[in-house]
C-alpha positions, 0 to 999 in steps of 0.5 A: 876270823877263827871260824875261817882258819878252822875251815880252812884247816878242814879244808886242807885235811880233806884235800890231803885225804882225797889227794891220798885216795887219788894216788891210791886209785891211780896205783891200782888203775896201774895193777889192772893194766899191768894184770891185762896186758899180762893176761893178754900176753899169756893168752896169746902165748897159749893160742900160738903154742897150740899151733894155731890162732884158731885152736883156742877160739871156742867152737872152732875145731882145731885139726892136725894133719 
C-alpha cells in the first residue's frame, strides 16, 4: 500500500511539473504570435510608407514619377 502512495505522490509531482511546462510553452507561443503580428504590421507599414507595395519586394524596380 505504501508503494502505491509513493507512486501516486511521484505522479502528482510529475503532473504538476508537466502542467507548469505546458503553461510556459503556451506563454512562449503567445509571445511568438505577438512578435509575428508586430513584424507583419511593421513590414506592411514600411511597404506603404515607401509609396508602393512593390517597393519593398526584392528584385522589383520602383520608379517615382
